[in-house]
N, C-alpha and C positions, 0 to 999 in steps of 0.2 A: 770648600771652592768649588766643587760639584754642583751642590746644591746653588751655590751664587751663581753660577752659570748656568744651572737651569731654571734659577727662577728669572735672572734677566733675559734669558730664553723668552718665559713667558712674558715679561713686561714687552719685550719687544714685541709678540706676538697680540697682544693688547691694544698696543700701540699702532701696529699694522690694521687690527680691526677696525680701530676706533677712525682712523685714515680712510679707509676702504669705505666706512661708513658716512662721513662726511662727504665722499667724494659720489658715492651714491646718490645720497640726498640731494647734492649740487649738484649733479646732474638729472635728479628727477624736477628740481623746480628750474630748472633751463628748459627741460621738456615741457612743463606745463605752462611754462612764460612763454614759451615759442606756441605751443599751441593755442594759447588764449590769442598772440597777438595773429597768428595765422584764422582764428575764427572773426577777429576785428575787421581785418582785414577784408574776408570775404564779404562779412557784413556789409562791407563800405562800398566794395563792388556790385552788391546785389542791389546797392539802392542806388547807385549811379546807375547801372542798366536799368532799373523798373523806371527812374523816370526820363530815362531817355527813351523808353518806349512807349510810357506814358505821353509824351511832348511829340512821339512820331503820331500815333494814335489821335490824339487831340488833333492836330494839321489833317490826318486825316477824314477824322468828321466835318473837320470846318468846310473841306474841300468838297466834299461831298453835300453838307446840307446846302452849300451856297450854290453848288451844281443841281439839287431839288426844285428849283424854281424852275430849270431848264427843261429838268425831267416830266415835271408835271405839267407844261406847256404843252410838249410833244408829247404825250400823252392824252391830252385832253384835243388835240388837235387831231390824232391817231384814233381817235375814240368818235370822234365826229366827222372825220372821214368815214369808218365803218357804218355808222349810223347813217350819212348819207346813200351809202352802197346798199344796204339793205331794202332803204324806203324806195329806190330807184329800182330795185329785183323785185319787192313786193307788188308794186304797181306795176311794172312789165308783165307777171305772171298773174298778179289775182283776178285777172278773168279767163283766162284756162284754169284757174283751180275752181272756180264759180260755176263754169262748164262742167267741168268732171265730176263737181257736188249734183251738179242737178242731174245729169247723167245718169250718176249711180242711185240719185233717190228716186227718179222716175221709171225706172228698169226693173220690171219687175222678173222674178227667179221663182222656178218652179221646183 
């Protein structure tokens, strides 16, 4: 009878071990499923964020390219004003420069 009880205890231990193994396997499967689900959710969020950022970038590019015509006109106007300023300054000081050059060329130094 003692051996019967011993074998019954062994059978109980084996059954408990198998049950524990099933529980561990189920937990692993649940963990892997949750991990896959989390990866899928993260990929979806990344795709949404990327598309949102791309849309904002396209809006900025469109706004700046529409604005570039105004920038080109502004730069052309500034350039024209600078050229006029330099031309008037050159006319104003050209006679002085010619006189200075003539003086330097005609002066003899020992």
